[in-house]
N, C-alpha and C positions, 0 to 999 in steps of 0.2 A: 472861187475863181472859175470853176468849171461852168458856172452859169453866167459869168461876166461880172459877178459881184466882187466887192473888195473883201479881202480876208485879213483879219488882224492876227498876227502871230506874236505870242507873248512868251519868249524864252525865259527859263527860270533864272538865267544869269545875265540878262541883258535887257535893254529897253524894248518895248513893243515895236514891231515892224509892220507896216501896212503893205500888203501884197496885192497886185492887180495883174490880170492877164494882159500881155502885150496885145495891141490892136490886131485883130485877125486870128487870135489864138483862143478866143472864148470857146468853151466847150471842147477844147483839145487836150484836156488833162484827165487822168484817171486818178482818183483818190483812194489811198489805202490808209484806213484809220483803225487804230487799235486802242481801245479804252482799257485801262488797268485801274479799276476803282480802288483796290487796296492801297495803291501808291498815290492815288489822287492825281493820275497822270494819263494824258492822252497823247498818243504818237500819231502823227499825220505825215504821210509821204504823198506828194503829188508828182506824178510822172507825166511828162508831155507825150502825146501820141507818137511823136517822131521816134521815141525810144521803143515804145511797145508795138507800134504798127508802122514799120518803115515803108516809105513809098519808093518802090523799085521801078516805077513807070516814068520817071522824069527826073530832072535835076532836083535833088532833095538832100536832106541831111538826116543822119541818125547818130546814135551815141553808143559807146561801149564802156561799161563799168570795168575797170581794170582790177581784177582780183589777183591775177598772176600773169606773167608774160604768156605762158602757154594758153591759158583760158582766153585772154584778149585776142591773141593771134587766131585761135580757132573761131572766135566770134567774127573777126574781120573776114576770114575765109568764107564763112557762112554768108555774110552780107554780099561779098563780091560774087560768089556763086549764084546768088539769087538775082544779082544786078545785071551781069554781063551775059551776052549770048554766045560766048565761046566757052569751051570746057576749062575748068579750073581744077587743079590737082593739089592734094595736100602737100606734096613735095615743094610747092611754090610758096607755102605759108610765110616762111621767114623773108623771102624776097619781097613779097607783097607788103609785109609789115614795114620793112625799111624803105622800100621804094615809094610806098604810099606816103610816108612821112616826108621824104625828100620832095615829092611832088605836091606837098601841102594838101593831100586828099585825106590824110589822117594826121590829127594833131592833138596834143594834150589840151584839155579844156581847163580853164581856171576854176578851181573849186576850193573847198576847205582842205586843210592838211590831211584829214582822215579819208578822203575820197579821191580816187584817181579815175578820171573820166576822159575818154577820147571822143572827139568829134570826127565823124566819118562823112565825107562828101560823097554822095551817091551820084556821081557823074559817070554814066555808063561808058561814054566815049573815052574819057580820060583813063579809067581803069582798063579798058580794052587796049588802049595804046600802050600802057605799061606792060601788059601781058605780051602783046604781039611784038613790041619793040624788044623786050628781053629775049623772046624766042629768036627773033631775027639776028640779034647781036650775039647769040650764044650764051647769054647770062643765065638763062634757064633752058631746060629742054623738056621734051615730052617724056613722061615716064616710060620705061621699057616694060614690056610684058613678057612673061616666060611661058 
């Protein structure tokens, strides 16, 4: 798929599946392969560059693997900090998590039962509006320094 070819995936417990890169996504995957010869098993994970190399320079999308609420919220804060041109503070993490979901800038992605993945819309203007609007309405405030 990284070269635009068709890949055949043969799960041990299901019929074979033919995988192709969506048009325009050729060459946008990084492959992680682990061969375990003793088990006669090869594990392959292909990750789209939108996950590993987010584009913060325009409207784009990235993803967050949800291991725990704390980890996912910290990852979201990292993306927003890299995206917007206003200061972002750790005290706003919870607000950004819930406001982002309400504004549909952060939403659960349909996956298998074992994996929780969130889609993050990297819209600089929309995230900036969430921050500045919350400050203007007193929902959040600037952290105090001592």
